[in-house]
PyMOL CGO cylinders between C-alpha atoms (Angstrom):
from pymol import cmd
from pymol.cgo import CYLINDER

trace = [
    CYLINDER, 25.28, 68.90, 77.71, 23.75, 65.77, 76.18, 0.3, 1, 1, 1, 1, 1, 1,
    CYLINDER, 23.75, 65.77, 76.18, 23.30, 64.07, 79.53, 0.3, 1, 1, 1, 1, 1, 1,
    CYLINDER, 23.30, 64.07, 79.53, 21.46, 67.08, 80.96, 0.3, 1, 1, 1, 1, 1, 1,
    CYLINDER, 21.46, 67.08, 80.96, 19.05, 67.16, 78.01, 0.3, 1, 1, 1, 1, 1, 1,
    CYLINDER, 19.05, 67.16, 78.01, 18.52, 63.39, 78.18, 0.3, 1, 1, 1, 1, 1, 1,
    CYLINDER, 18.52, 63.39, 78.18, 17.89, 63.50, 81.92, 0.3, 1, 1, 1, 1, 1, 1,
    CYLINDER, 17.89, 63.50, 81.92, 15.37, 66.34, 81.66, 0.3, 1, 1, 1, 1, 1, 1,
    CYLINDER, 15.37, 66.34, 81.66, 13.51, 64.72, 78.76, 0.3, 1, 1, 1, 1, 1, 1,
    CYLINDER, 13.51, 64.72, 78.76, 13.35, 61.31, 80.44, 0.3, 1, 1, 1, 1, 1, 1,
    CYLINDER, 13.35, 61.31, 80.44, 12.25, 62.96, 83.70, 0.3, 1, 1, 1, 1, 1, 1,
    CYLINDER, 12.25, 62.96, 83.70, 9.52, 64.85, 81.87, 0.3, 1, 1, 1, 1, 1, 1,
    CYLINDER, 9.52, 64.85, 81.87, 8.32, 61.69, 80.11, 0.3, 1, 1, 1, 1, 1, 1,
    CYLINDER, 8.32, 61.69, 80.11, 8.30, 59.68, 83.33, 0.3, 1, 1, 1, 1, 1, 1,
    CYLINDER, 8.30, 59.68, 83.33, 6.49, 62.43, 85.24, 0.3, 1, 1, 1, 1, 1, 1,
    CYLINDER, 6.49, 62.43, 85.24, 3.62, 62.84, 82.76, 0.3, 1, 1, 1, 1, 1, 1,
    CYLINDER, 3.62, 62.84, 82.76, 3.35, 59.30, 81.41, 0.3, 1, 1, 1, 1, 1, 1,
    CYLINDER, 3.35, 59.30, 81.41, 0.12, 57.67, 82.58, 0.3, 1, 1, 1, 1, 1, 1,
    CYLINDER, 0.12, 57.67, 82.58, 0.50, 54.69, 84.87, 0.3, 1, 1, 1, 1, 1, 1,
    CYLINDER, 0.50, 54.69, 84.87, -1.10, 51.29, 84.43, 0.3, 1, 1, 1, 1, 1, 1,
    CYLINDER, -1.10, 51.29, 84.43, -3.32, 52.02, 87.41, 0.3, 1, 1, 1, 1, 1, 1,
    CYLINDER, -3.32, 52.02, 87.41, -4.66, 55.24, 85.90, 0.3, 1, 1, 1, 1, 1, 1,
    CYLINDER, -4.66, 55.24, 85.90, -5.48, 53.40, 82.67, 0.3, 1, 1, 1, 1, 1, 1,
    CYLINDER, -5.48, 53.40, 82.67, -7.26, 50.60, 84.55, 0.3, 1, 1, 1, 1, 1, 1,
    CYLINDER, -7.26, 50.60, 84.55, -9.45, 53.10, 86.38, 0.3, 1, 1, 1, 1, 1, 1,
    CYLINDER, -9.45, 53.10, 86.38, -10.39, 55.02, 83.22, 0.3, 1, 1, 1, 1, 1, 1,
    CYLINDER, -10.39, 55.02, 83.22, -13.96, 54.11, 82.32, 0.3, 1, 1, 1, 1, 1, 1,
    CYLINDER, -13.96, 54.11, 82.32, -13.37, 54.40, 78.55, 0.3, 1, 1, 1, 1, 1, 1,
    CYLINDER, -13.37, 54.40, 78.55, -10.47, 51.95, 78.63, 0.3, 1, 1, 1, 1, 1, 1,
    CYLINDER, -10.47, 51.95, 78.63, -12.14, 49.34, 80.86, 0.3, 1, 1, 1, 1, 1, 1,
    CYLINDER, -12.14, 49.34, 80.86, -12.88, 46.98, 77.93, 0.3, 1, 1, 1, 1, 1, 1,
    CYLINDER, -12.88, 46.98, 77.93, -9.15, 46.93, 77.05, 0.3, 1, 1, 1, 1, 1, 1,
    CYLINDER, -9.15, 46.93, 77.05, -7.82, 46.89, 80.62, 0.3, 1, 1, 1, 1, 1, 1,
    CYLINDER, -7.82, 46.89, 80.62, -6.89, 43.19, 80.54, 0.3, 1, 1, 1, 1, 1, 1,
    CYLINDER, -6.89, 43.19, 80.54, -4.78, 43.75, 77.41, 0.3, 1, 1, 1, 1, 1, 1,
    CYLINDER, -4.78, 43.75, 77.41, -3.23, 46.94, 78.74, 0.3, 1, 1, 1, 1, 1, 1,
    CYLINDER, -3.23, 46.94, 78.74, -2.12, 45.15, 81.90, 0.3, 1, 1, 1, 1, 1, 1,
    CYLINDER, -2.12, 45.15, 81.90, 0.95, 43.70, 80.18, 0.3, 1, 1, 1, 1, 1, 1,
    CYLINDER, 0.95, 43.70, 80.18, 3.97, 45.39, 81.81, 0.3, 1, 1, 1, 1, 1, 1,
    CYLINDER, 3.97, 45.39, 81.81, 5.94, 45.22, 78.54, 0.3, 1, 1, 1, 1, 1, 1,
    CYLINDER, 5.94, 45.22, 78.54, 3.57, 47.78, 77.02, 0.3, 1, 1, 1, 1, 1, 1,
    CYLINDER, 3.57, 47.78, 77.02, 4.58, 50.35, 79.63, 0.3, 1, 1, 1, 1, 1, 1,
    CYLINDER, 4.58, 50.35, 79.63, 8.36, 49.88, 79.80, 0.3, 1, 1, 1, 1, 1, 1,
    CYLINDER, 8.36, 49.88, 79.80, 10.76, 52.11, 77.97, 0.3, 1, 1, 1, 1, 1, 1,
    CYLINDER, 10.76, 52.11, 77.97, 13.18, 49.84, 76.13, 0.3, 1, 1, 1, 1, 1, 1,
    CYLINDER, 13.18, 49.84, 76.13, 15.05, 49.83, 72.85, 0.3, 1, 1, 1, 1, 1, 1,
    CYLINDER, 15.05, 49.83, 72.85, 12.34, 48.09, 70.84, 0.3, 1, 1, 1, 1, 1, 1,
    CYLINDER, 12.34, 48.09, 70.84, 9.17, 49.63, 72.24, 0.3, 1, 1, 1, 1, 1, 1,
    CYLINDER, 9.17, 49.63, 72.24, 10.28, 53.27, 72.08, 0.3, 1, 1, 1, 1, 1, 1,
    CYLINDER, 10.28, 53.27, 72.08, 11.04, 53.49, 68.32, 0.3, 1, 1, 1, 1, 1, 1,
    CYLINDER, 11.04, 53.49, 68.32, 7.88, 51.52, 67.55, 0.3, 1, 1, 1, 1, 1, 1,
    CYLINDER, 7.88, 51.52, 67.55, 5.83, 53.90, 69.68, 0.3, 1, 1, 1, 1, 1, 1,
    CYLINDER, 5.83, 53.90, 69.68, 7.37, 57.00, 68.09, 0.3, 1, 1, 1, 1, 1, 1,
    CYLINDER, 7.37, 57.00, 68.09, 6.74, 55.71, 64.56, 0.3, 1, 1, 1, 1, 1, 1,
    CYLINDER, 6.74, 55.71, 64.56, 3.22, 54.60, 65.39, 0.3, 1, 1, 1, 1, 1, 1,
    CYLINDER, 3.22, 54.60, 65.39, 2.29, 57.85, 67.13, 0.3, 1, 1, 1, 1, 1, 1,
    CYLINDER, 2.29, 57.85, 67.13, 3.62, 60.03, 64.33, 0.3, 1, 1, 1, 1, 1, 1,
    CYLINDER, 3.62, 60.03, 64.33, 2.01, 57.95, 61.59, 0.3, 1, 1, 1, 1, 1, 1,
    CYLINDER, 2.01, 57.95, 61.59, -1.39, 57.75, 63.23, 0.3, 1, 1, 1, 1, 1, 1,
    CYLINDER, -1.39, 57.75, 63.23, -1.27, 61.42, 64.19, 0.3, 1, 1, 1, 1, 1, 1,
    CYLINDER, -1.27, 61.42, 64.19, -0.70, 62.48, 60.59, 0.3, 1, 1, 1, 1, 1, 1,
    CYLINDER, -0.70, 62.48, 60.59, -3.22, 60.14, 58.96, 0.3, 1, 1, 1, 1, 1, 1,
    CYLINDER, -3.22, 60.14, 58.96, -6.09, 60.37, 61.45, 0.3, 1, 1, 1, 1, 1, 1,
    CYLINDER, -6.09, 60.37, 61.45, -7.04, 63.91, 62.51, 0.3, 1, 1, 1, 1, 1, 1,
    CYLINDER, -7.04, 63.91, 62.51, -9.43, 62.94, 65.34, 0.3, 1, 1, 1, 1, 1, 1,
    CYLINDER, -9.43, 62.94, 65.34, -9.27, 60.38, 68.17, 0.3, 1, 1, 1, 1, 1, 1,
    CYLINDER, -9.27, 60.38, 68.17, -5.69, 59.67, 67.17, 0.3, 1, 1, 1, 1, 1, 1,
    CYLINDER, -5.69, 59.67, 67.17, -4.51, 59.17, 70.75, 0.3, 1, 1, 1, 1, 1, 1,
    CYLINDER, -4.51, 59.17, 70.75, -6.97, 56.36, 71.42, 0.3, 1, 1, 1, 1, 1, 1,
    CYLINDER, -6.97, 56.36, 71.42, -6.29, 54.71, 68.06, 0.3, 1, 1, 1, 1, 1, 1,
    CYLINDER, -6.29, 54.71, 68.06, -2.52, 54.88, 68.56, 0.3, 1, 1, 1, 1, 1, 1,
    CYLINDER, -2.52, 54.88, 68.56, -2.86, 53.42, 72.06, 0.3, 1, 1, 1, 1, 1, 1,
    CYLINDER, -2.86, 53.42, 72.06, -4.98, 50.55, 70.78, 0.3, 1, 1, 1, 1, 1, 1,
    CYLINDER, -4.98, 50.55, 70.78, -2.62, 49.86, 67.86, 0.3, 1, 1, 1, 1, 1, 1,
    CYLINDER, -2.62, 49.86, 67.86, 0.32, 49.84, 70.26, 0.3, 1, 1, 1, 1, 1, 1,
    CYLINDER, 0.32, 49.84, 70.26, -0.99, 46.67, 71.90, 0.3, 1, 1, 1, 1, 1, 1,
    CYLINDER, -0.99, 46.67, 71.90, -0.53, 44.25, 68.97, 0.3, 1, 1, 1, 1, 1, 1,
    CYLINDER, -0.53, 44.25, 68.97, 2.61, 46.08, 67.80, 0.3, 1, 1, 1, 1, 1, 1,
    CYLINDER, 2.61, 46.08, 67.80, 4.21, 45.74, 71.27, 0.3, 1, 1, 1, 1, 1, 1,
    CYLINDER, 4.21, 45.74, 71.27, 4.98, 49.46, 71.37, 0.3, 1, 1, 1, 1, 1, 1,
    CYLINDER, 4.98, 49.46, 71.37, 4.95, 51.65, 74.46, 0.3, 1, 1, 1, 1, 1, 1,
    CYLINDER, 4.95, 51.65, 74.46, 1.32, 52.71, 74.83, 0.3, 1, 1, 1, 1, 1, 1,
    CYLINDER, 1.32, 52.71, 74.83, 1.94, 56.05, 76.52, 0.3, 1, 1, 1, 1, 1, 1,
    CYLINDER, 1.94, 56.05, 76.52, 4.60, 57.19, 74.04, 0.3, 1, 1, 1, 1, 1, 1,
    CYLINDER, 4.60, 57.19, 74.04, 2.48, 56.18, 71.06, 0.3, 1, 1, 1, 1, 1, 1,
    CYLINDER, 2.48, 56.18, 71.06, -0.37, 58.29, 72.40, 0.3, 1, 1, 1, 1, 1, 1,
    CYLINDER, -0.37, 58.29, 72.40, 1.95, 61.18, 73.30, 0.3, 1, 1, 1, 1, 1, 1,
    CYLINDER, 1.95, 61.18, 73.30, 3.57, 61.40, 69.87, 0.3, 1, 1, 1, 1, 1, 1,
    CYLINDER, 3.57, 61.40, 69.87, 0.20, 61.90, 68.20, 0.3, 1, 1, 1, 1, 1, 1,
    CYLINDER, 0.20, 61.90, 68.20, 0.13, 65.30, 69.89, 0.3, 1, 1, 1, 1, 1, 1,
    CYLINDER, 0.13, 65.30, 69.89, 2.71, 66.66, 67.47, 0.3, 1, 1, 1, 1, 1, 1,
    CYLINDER, 2.71, 66.66, 67.47, -0.20, 66.97, 65.05, 0.3, 1, 1, 1, 1, 1, 1,
    CYLINDER, -0.20, 66.97, 65.05, -2.47, 69.53, 66.64, 0.3, 1, 1, 1, 1, 1, 1,
    CYLINDER, -2.47, 69.53, 66.64, -4.69, 72.44, 65.52, 0.3, 1, 1, 1, 1, 1, 1,
    CYLINDER, -4.69, 72.44, 65.52, -1.62, 74.66, 65.08, 0.3, 1, 1, 1, 1, 1, 1,
    CYLINDER, -1.62, 74.66, 65.08, 0.31, 72.22, 62.90, 0.3, 1, 1, 1, 1, 1, 1,
    CYLINDER, 0.31, 72.22, 62.90, -2.60, 70.83, 60.88, 0.3, 1, 1, 1, 1, 1, 1,
    CYLINDER, -2.60, 70.83, 60.88, -3.10, 73.64, 58.34, 0.3, 1, 1, 1, 1, 1, 1,
    CYLINDER, -3.10, 73.64, 58.34, 0.55, 73.77, 57.18, 0.3, 1, 1, 1, 1, 1, 1,
    CYLINDER, 0.55, 73.77, 57.18, 0.77, 69.97, 57.32, 0.3, 1, 1, 1, 1, 1, 1,
    CYLINDER, 0.77, 69.97, 57.32, -2.32, 69.44, 55.17, 0.3, 1, 1, 1, 1, 1, 1,
    CYLINDER, -2.32, 69.44, 55.17, -1.32, 72.15, 52.72, 0.3, 1, 1, 1, 1, 1, 1,
    CYLINDER, -1.32, 72.15, 52.72, 2.12, 70.54, 52.41, 0.3, 1, 1, 1, 1, 1, 1,
    CYLINDER, 2.12, 70.54, 52.41, 0.39, 67.18, 51.93, 0.3, 1, 1, 1, 1, 1, 1,
    CYLINDER, 0.39, 67.18, 51.93, -1.66, 68.59, 49.07, 0.3, 1, 1, 1, 1, 1, 1,
    CYLINDER, -1.66, 68.59, 49.07, 1.40, 70.14, 47.44, 0.3, 1, 1, 1, 1, 1, 1,
    CYLINDER, 1.40, 70.14, 47.44, 3.39, 66.93, 47.80, 0.3, 1, 1, 1, 1, 1, 1,
    CYLINDER, 3.39, 66.93, 47.80, 0.57, 64.77, 46.44, 0.3, 1, 1, 1, 1, 1, 1,
    CYLINDER, 0.57, 64.77, 46.44, 0.02, 67.13, 43.53, 0.3, 1, 1, 1, 1, 1, 1,
    CYLINDER, 0.02, 67.13, 43.53, 3.73, 67.03, 42.76, 0.3, 1, 1, 1, 1, 1, 1,
    CYLINDER, 3.73, 67.03, 42.76, 3.76, 63.21, 42.93, 0.3, 1, 1, 1, 1, 1, 1,
    CYLINDER, 3.76, 63.21, 42.93, 0.79, 62.95, 40.59, 0.3, 1, 1, 1, 1, 1, 1,
    CYLINDER, 0.79, 62.95, 40.59, 1.86, 65.79, 38.32, 0.3, 1, 1, 1, 1, 1, 1,
    CYLINDER, 1.86, 65.79, 38.32, -1.54, 67.31, 39.07, 0.3, 1, 1, 1, 1, 1, 1,
    CYLINDER, -1.54, 67.31, 39.07, -2.09, 70.95, 39.93, 0.3, 1, 1, 1, 1, 1, 1,
    CYLINDER, -2.09, 70.95, 39.93, -5.61, 71.89, 40.96, 0.3, 1, 1, 1, 1, 1, 1,
    CYLINDER, -5.61, 71.89, 40.96, -6.46, 75.14, 42.64, 0.3, 1, 1, 1, 1, 1, 1,
    CYLINDER, -6.46, 75.14, 42.64, -6.41, 74.10, 46.27, 0.3, 1, 1, 1, 1, 1, 1,
    CYLINDER, -6.41, 74.10, 46.27, -6.62, 77.61, 47.66, 0.3, 1, 1, 1, 1, 1, 1,
    CYLINDER, -6.62, 77.61, 47.66, -9.93, 78.78, 46.20, 0.3, 1, 1, 1, 1, 1, 1,
    CYLINDER, -9.93, 78.78, 46.20, -12.56, 76.69, 44.43, 0.3, 1, 1, 1, 1, 1, 1,
    CYLINDER, -12.56, 76.69, 44.43, -13.99, 78.04, 41.20, 0.3, 1, 1, 1, 1, 1, 1,
    CYLINDER, -13.99, 78.04, 41.20, -17.52, 79.38, 41.65, 0.3, 1, 1, 1, 1, 1, 1,
    CYLINDER, -17.52, 79.38, 41.65, -20.26, 76.84, 41.07, 0.3, 1, 1, 1, 1, 1, 1,
    CYLINDER, -20.26, 76.84, 41.07, -17.91, 73.84, 40.77, 0.3, 1, 1, 1, 1, 1, 1,
    CYLINDER, -17.91, 73.84, 40.77, -17.21, 72.98, 44.39, 0.3, 1, 1, 1, 1, 1, 1,
    CYLINDER, -17.21, 72.98, 44.39, -17.80, 69.23, 44.03, 0.3, 1, 1, 1, 1, 1, 1,
    CYLINDER, -17.80, 69.23, 44.03, -15.50, 68.97, 41.01, 0.3, 1, 1, 1, 1, 1, 1,
    CYLINDER, -15.50, 68.97, 41.01, -12.86, 71.02, 42.77, 0.3, 1, 1, 1, 1, 1, 1,
    CYLINDER, -12.86, 71.02, 42.77, -13.13, 68.76, 45.80, 0.3, 1, 1, 1, 1, 1, 1,
    CYLINDER, -13.13, 68.76, 45.80, -12.67, 65.65, 43.66, 0.3, 1, 1, 1, 1, 1, 1,
    CYLINDER, -12.67, 65.65, 43.66, -9.62, 67.18, 42.00, 0.3, 1, 1, 1, 1, 1, 1,
    CYLINDER, -9.62, 67.18, 42.00, -7.93, 68.11, 45.28, 0.3, 1, 1, 1, 1, 1, 1,
    CYLINDER, -7.93, 68.11, 45.28, -8.85, 65.05, 47.35, 0.3, 1, 1, 1, 1, 1, 1,
    CYLINDER, -8.85, 65.05, 47.35, -6.61, 62.59, 45.47, 0.3, 1, 1, 1, 1, 1, 1,
    CYLINDER, -6.61, 62.59, 45.47, -3.40, 64.62, 45.75, 0.3, 1, 1, 1, 1, 1, 1,
    CYLINDER, -3.40, 64.62, 45.75, -4.18, 65.49, 49.36, 0.3, 1, 1, 1, 1, 1, 1,
    CYLINDER, -4.18, 65.49, 49.36, -4.73, 61.84, 50.38, 0.3, 1, 1, 1, 1, 1, 1,
    CYLINDER, -4.73, 61.84, 50.38, -1.57, 60.68, 48.59, 0.3, 1, 1, 1, 1, 1, 1,
    CYLINDER, -1.57, 60.68, 48.59, 0.40, 63.49, 50.25, 0.3, 1, 1, 1, 1, 1, 1,
    CYLINDER, 0.40, 63.49, 50.25, -0.94, 62.57, 53.69, 0.3, 1, 1, 1, 1, 1, 1,
    CYLINDER, -0.94, 62.57, 53.69, 0.13, 58.94, 53.28, 0.3, 1, 1, 1, 1, 1, 1,
    CYLINDER, 0.13, 58.94, 53.28, 3.52, 59.97, 51.92, 0.3, 1, 1, 1, 1, 1, 1,
    CYLINDER, 3.52, 59.97, 51.92, 4.16, 62.36, 54.79, 0.3, 1, 1, 1, 1, 1, 1,
    CYLINDER, 4.16, 62.36, 54.79, 2.96, 59.76, 57.32, 0.3, 1, 1, 1, 1, 1, 1,
    CYLINDER, 2.96, 59.76, 57.32, 5.37, 57.16, 55.97, 0.3, 1, 1, 1, 1, 1, 1,
    CYLINDER, 5.37, 57.16, 55.97, 8.32, 59.55, 55.80, 0.3, 1, 1, 1, 1, 1, 1,
    CYLINDER, 8.32, 59.55, 55.80, 7.68, 60.96, 59.28, 0.3, 1, 1, 1, 1, 1, 1,
    CYLINDER, 7.68, 60.96, 59.28, 7.19, 57.48, 60.79, 0.3, 1, 1, 1, 1, 1, 1,
    CYLINDER, 7.19, 57.48, 60.79, 10.39, 56.10, 59.28, 0.3, 1, 1, 1, 1, 1, 1,
    CYLINDER, 10.39, 56.10, 59.28, 12.33, 59.21, 60.31, 0.3, 1, 1, 1, 1, 1, 1,
    CYLINDER, 12.33, 59.21, 60.31, 10.87, 59.08, 63.83, 0.3, 1, 1, 1, 1, 1, 1,
    CYLINDER, 10.87, 59.08, 63.83, 11.79, 55.42, 64.16, 0.3, 1, 1, 1, 1, 1, 1,
    CYLINDER, 11.79, 55.42, 64.16, 15.35, 56.03, 62.94, 0.3, 1, 1, 1, 1, 1, 1,
    CYLINDER, 15.35, 56.03, 62.94, 15.93, 59.11, 65.10, 0.3, 1, 1, 1, 1, 1, 1,
    CYLINDER, 15.93, 59.11, 65.10, 14.53, 57.50, 68.27, 0.3, 1, 1, 1, 1, 1, 1,
    CYLINDER, 14.53, 57.50, 68.27, 16.51, 54.29, 67.71, 0.3, 1, 1, 1, 1, 1, 1,
    CYLINDER, 16.51, 54.29, 67.71, 19.66, 56.33, 67.13, 0.3, 1, 1, 1, 1, 1, 1,
    CYLINDER, 19.66, 56.33, 67.13, 18.97, 58.50, 70.18, 0.3, 1, 1, 1, 1, 1, 1,
    CYLINDER, 18.97, 58.50, 70.18, 18.47, 55.35, 72.27, 0.3, 1, 1, 1, 1, 1, 1,
    CYLINDER, 18.47, 55.35, 72.27, 21.79, 53.98, 71.00, 0.3, 1, 1, 1, 1, 1, 1,
    CYLINDER, 21.79, 53.98, 71.00, 23.64, 57.24, 71.73, 0.3, 1, 1, 1, 1, 1, 1,
    CYLINDER, 23.64, 57.24, 71.73, 22.09, 57.40, 75.20, 0.3, 1, 1, 1, 1, 1, 1,
    CYLINDER, 22.09, 57.40, 75.20, 23.24, 53.85, 75.86, 0.3, 1, 1, 1, 1, 1, 1,
    CYLINDER, 23.24, 53.85, 75.86, 26.78, 54.64, 74.68, 0.3, 1, 1, 1, 1, 1, 1,
    CYLINDER, 26.78, 54.64, 74.68, 26.94, 57.69, 76.94, 0.3, 1, 1, 1, 1, 1, 1,
    CYLINDER, 26.94, 57.69, 76.94, 25.81, 55.62, 79.91, 0.3, 1, 1, 1, 1, 1, 1,
    CYLINDER, 25.81, 55.62, 79.91, 28.40, 52.94, 79.15, 0.3, 1, 1, 1, 1, 1, 1,
    CYLINDER, 28.40, 52.94, 79.15, 31.12, 55.56, 78.73, 0.3, 1, 1, 1, 1, 1, 1,
    CYLINDER, 31.12, 55.56, 78.73, 30.24, 57.00, 82.15, 0.3, 1, 1, 1, 1, 1, 1,
    CYLINDER, 30.24, 57.00, 82.15, 30.67, 53.58, 83.66, 0.3, 1, 1, 1, 1, 1, 1,
    CYLINDER, 30.67, 53.58, 83.66, 34.05, 53.20, 81.94, 0.3, 1, 1, 1, 1, 1, 1,
    CYLINDER, 34.05, 53.20, 81.94, 33.05, 50.26, 79.74, 0.3, 1, 1, 1, 1, 1, 1,
    CYLINDER, 33.05, 50.26, 79.74, 33.15, 50.00, 75.95, 0.3, 1, 1, 1, 1, 1, 1,
    CYLINDER, 33.15, 50.00, 75.95, 29.78, 50.00, 74.17, 0.3, 1, 1, 1, 1, 1, 1,
]
cmd.load_cgo(trace, "trace")
């Protein structure tokens, strides 16, 4: 069961992951093409995958627009897989943003012990209401980004380890 799921996921990732050639021909990425030419940024290995997952999730939560490009550019100095970092930003999308940002506000308000009316601003006091809700919302966003990034790193590193153990067990060798 696990091997079938692993095979289908890895096949899906390999099928839709952009190639180095497609990145080099993209006109928006031309200025970074010499940096993106490093083969280590495109390989799936035990260090680059968890870094890419954590980076993609963190950037996707914190930055609501252009997060794919920012994650791809940050993957270069962090030596993370560029394609996976960009792909994991897609978990934050227009369908998941409203509940995510509402949860961020609630979490930030709880952390600060601050409860403003985030649902409906009082009439005539929109700027004051915005100031009251912006602090808890920003703190909640950063908290969620850190928690999700650490969890994504841990889960992907553990999944990589389990996948490796399954492959070694199939070969008849101890892990």
